[in-house]
C-alpha angles and dihedrals in degrees: 000000000000126000124202130173109246100177139028112263094213093053091048091054091048092049090052088049091237093125134016127238088249091055091050090052090050091050091051091050090050090051090061091068103022127068119240145067120297094246091054092050091050089054094043091052089054095242092125137011121253089248093053091048091049090052090051091048090051091053091046091052095042094246131130118254122234119205098200093191089068100027121100105238120213101222092195089058091050092051093046087077120067109245090231091062093043092053093043093056097031100239144103130213110241105175144006135204116180107302093346119098122195115209133185113221136187091200128028104265120244122236088255090055092049090051092050091051093048092051094046096047102027087231114153095202130036119201115193129204125184118242138167112278093226091055091049091053093046093051092045093050093048099047099038091046091050092051092047090062092062108095125221113237111258102181105061101011106208090202095056113107120240115278094019124113117248112255115207116232112217115255101197105048125255122342120276092257091064099032132240097293097166091234095126094059095062092039093050090055091051093047090050088056095053097078124194115343133199123208111268116226114242092236096048097097095166093055090045092053093045091051091048090056095054111121095237092053091049088049093052092048093049092046094050091053095042094049092047090055092046091049092051094244119169095199139023119209118197105180131171122225130185094272106013147024113245124209118198133175125207105220120179090348097307127101118235124188108234101186143317118249126206115273092241089066089061105090099034093049095045089047089051092055090046091053091048090052096044096248126149106261091193091063111080102151104070135044118266135193132206144144138238119206111212132185113197129168091351092305128113121229133179119209113205104207128202123185119197126183112231133177090264097043139286120329121211123204119183121193109206112218115193106204092200096056102056101071097065122141123258088247090067098052096080101259118153113242091253095051093044093053090048091048093050090052092050097050092047091068116110095229143011136079127283118193131195118199137189142101125296111291096025094120099257094138093049090052093050093046090050090052092048090049089054093047096042112114139139090258094060130070106213122186128179135192113200141168097237118358099236099183130019113230121202115238094018126101107230125190126193123215114250106182096178090056092047096254104136133158090263098046092047092050092052087057092044091063088062092050095074095243127182097189128025124191117196115194093219139351096232104160145008094267094055093043092049093052090047090053090048091052092050091049092052097057105278129123110232126195123189146144136244133187106241134129097239142008100262090052089064090073094049090047090059089049089051089053089057103259111146112252093228089057091050092051090049096051114025109088100173144350124213120199117193147176134186117236128185116253121231113256106255092213097061104024113140131178126235135170131244131182110266089229089071089064096061090098088062092054095261117147113209116221092215137004091251097050116129126197129208115231133163143235138175119252094203127256142172091274092062096030091248094297098108090229134092122179130340139260135193128260111203145193114192118193114190113200111233131171093276092053091046090055091048091051092051090049092052089240118187119267091248090060091050090051093050092049090049091050090050086053090060098269113155112208121235092255091052093050089047092050091050090053091047091051089050090055096248098116140356133263090240091055092050089050091050098052104029110037118076133186112296096026123116 
């Protein structure tokens, strides 16, 4: 279905005596300095109503015009399209005749949109009519909201297959811990449309694919992804159990169960996610990886998808990568002013090695990308080797590990040294070979950034020694190590102060001035803004160890880790617990959250 403008919208509005030639001229002059299409500017200036402009646009494009205020809307047709798809492509279905679906659009739909609609509704032909965007939104809100209030039976579930226990579908949205996201309303409608289901045999690939292309299954998949993005989740877990299918979101580093789905949704829904991520749906015995590109609300996302066979079926985990959130400045990562100024001085050096450490999910990649973004310029040749490349950075040569083809961290770095680099970023120092080449690069005038998995900054040095790197090479190349964690921030809408005895803060390195001293700290009480968790967003907790002459000497002498830590503290290093306490006292996070992310077994 192709759409081309056949007439000029301005001339149509003049011919209909809706606007004057002078008003059209004024709109065109405004367009020279204001962003937007001419028809939008005409409406914004008040020369014509949105409905009149929509009618003119329909005539210009050779489409029919639908006045939704006087058109009889087929509610069944509206609800035959998942709301996520309708909102994504800015339309609603308003009528249906056999395999023909009539839709009202505010923008001519693209071929991709038409294909999405056909798959979701099984319609063979889509007929589009132009309508005012405000009317489309009003009709959609009214009908979808009305349908969402109809509960799915939970006692004798008509859709449950014979011999399977009934699985209740939540009536009131997600639990309080995760907030009332509204996910269950759209999903309940889709489950109601599934009808009775029989168990699909593992080897029946055709039946699996057919079930995965059912409109209700597509609707559930879209809704799960959309709601996760709206809730700010970093990961989606879709995991089968013996009698149900559990959906969980990781929000601000903590998993929340959104809702259980009936067991009979298991295989079709997992197969749908595998199709979306270009996996082999016939293979159910080995792990698979894939990706799903998503564009939502004019933002691009990448979903990194992992499928793992378990005893109860295949589990899907999707990591949501927001391309717009990675290139944030160092000033927004949560550094104190002192640490940030030290860090900027360190990364401005022409050579050496800078290491970030911490567990998986502690924000190491975001820190390195932010540093690369700051260093990126036309005068510098920056190359990275990553597994995988999570975000694509303009102006930087990024290489992805491909082990089967022989492209490893080590082999890529050997090639890098012949590519005249200034800065090299290595996703992770995993073995002696990679670490040795990184040290060699740092010794020969390059600046190397990489990550390690250690609990604190001083341990990064001992980890390299454990790998087999000679201590004198470490002391000659490593300029600094940054340990980090991610802690949840207190919700600003419900933050309240309270007092604790200062003696309780000794574990954080605090020294009370008197036995009776009390300290004011903060917590979130829980509100709609934070979905009753008391937290909203995350910030970094850091420990920056700069390598000076004393630390270099200790490294060469194979000094104990405790001696390295004391020397680093004497060189102005603030430990993770101290940085966390400072941020708790400033009302940015809570003491409990600092305890959760910083303290490990054996610490007191």
